[in-house]
N, C-alpha and C positions, 0 to 999 in steps of 0.2 A: 654434612655428617648427620646422620640420624641418631637419636638417642635410643639406646637399647633398654635403659631402665628409667623408671620415674625419677625425675629430678625434684629436689626440694622446691616447694612453691609452684608446682605444676598443677594446672587446672584446665580441663577441656583441651589439653594439648598445649596450652600456653605455659611457658616457663618464665617466671619472674626473675630477672637478672639484677634489678635494682628497685627498691621501693623505700618508703619512709622508715622502715625498720631494718633494712638490709642493704648495705652498700655494695654487696656482690663481690665477685672476683674479677678484677680487671688488671691488665698490664698497663703501665703508663709509658707513653712515648712523648718526649718533650716534658716540660715541667710547668705546672700551674699549682695554685693553692687549692686544689680540690679538697673539699671537706663536706661532711654531712652536717647540714645546718637547717633547722626547722623542717625536718622531714624531706629535704631535697639535697642531692649531690650538687654542690655549688662551687663555682670558681669565679674570681673577679680580678685575678692578677697572674701574669706569666712570670716565670723565673727564667728570663732569657728572651730572645727575639722570636723563636719558633713557636708555632701553636702547640698546644698540648692535646693529647688524645688518651681517652680511656678505651682500651682495646679488649674485645671479648676474648676469653680464654679459648673458646671453641670456634671452629670454622663451620660455616653453613653454606649450603648450596641453594635450595629453594626454601623460602620462609616468608612469614609475615612478622613485622615488628610493630609494636604499639609503644610509643614513647610520649610521655607528658613532659613538656618543657616550658620554661619561662625565661624570657630574655629582656634586657633593657634596650633602648634605642641604639646604643653604641655597640651592641653585641655582634660578633662574627662567630658563628658556630655552625654546626651541621652534624649530620649522622652519615658516616662513611660506611658503605656496604660492599661486600664481596671484595675485600682487600686482598691483593695477591700476596702480601707479606704482613706479618704481625708486628714487625719492628720498625717499619717505615710506612707512614700513612700520607697519602696525598691524592689529589683528584686525577692523577695519571694512572695510578695502579689500583684505584677504587672508584666506585660511583660516589659522588658527594651530593647528598640530599641537603641542600643549603638552608641555613637559617641566618639571613644577612639582609635586614631591611634596608640598610644604607649602601648596598653594593653599588659601585659606580655604574655597572651595566645591570640594570634591574631585570633584564630578561633571564639571567641566571641567578637571581636573588632567592629570597625565601620561597619555598615551594617548588623550585626547579632542581633538576639534576645537572650539575655544572658540566658544560660542554656537551651535553647529551640531549636534554629535554628542557626547552625554554618554558617560562611561565608568563602568561599575559591575561589579565593584569596581575602583577605581583601582590599577593596578600601581605599584610603587615602582621607581625607576630609580637612586637614589643609591648610590654606592660600588662600582659595577661597570660594565663595558663593556656597552653595549646596542646593538641594531640596530633602527632604524626602517625599515620598508618602506612607502612611501607610494605609492598608485596613484590617479591622477586621469585618468579617461577620460570625456569628456563631463561630465554632472552627477554621475557615480558616483565617490565618494571612499571609499577603503578604507585603514585604518591597521592595520599589524601591528607589534607590539612584541615582539621576541625570540620570534618564531614564533606569537604569540597575537594573534588579531584583536581590536582594542580599539574600532574604530569602522568602520561600514559605512553610508553614507548617500547619499541623492540630494539634491543642492543645486546650483542653477544661478546663484547670485549672481556667482560669479567663474569664467569659463571659460578663462582664460589669463593669463599674466603671468610676472613674475620670481619667484624664490623666494629666501628669506633664512634665514640661521642667526642666532639671537638670543642675545645675552648681556644678562641683566638683573641677576643677582646670584649670589653664591656662586662656585664654580669650575665652569667649563664647558669640555669638551674635545671636539673633533670630530677623529677620526683618519682617517676615510675617508668621502667623499661622492661618490656616483655617480648619474648620471641616464640614463634610457633613454627617448628620445622614442618614443611609440607612434603 
């Protein structure tokens, strides 16, 4: 979906969806204790067994996302893109750009797109602020973590949809999330 009008917080085509002064408009799927704390949207506890997701209000086809995040060593998180549905999020109906340093199969851990593009070696994200740059243009998906390309793949399973920020375990913080429709 292309934006016909200028959105609040838009600069150079970038639309700020979350930053230190704006928690943005998201739908929540699953429940966690998401709260704005010290300038970052933070979660460290689930309310139930299922992961929690903050889902974008709008749907996007071709885009770039820049997201700044911090996780601890126990964190299981990610950014799910091109989700076929807005009320159900998982790696079968979305692409999952993983943030999971302790994933049992590290080939789909931090920096990978789960079940689509492996990462080798897997970078570690715990204990520091990181920046994901995610580009989706047609079937071409590129993932860059802290300036290093971790995944570059052609896949046409999902060509548009919502995106979501995941909380699964540990401590997860997102302090800036921007999108630029292409």
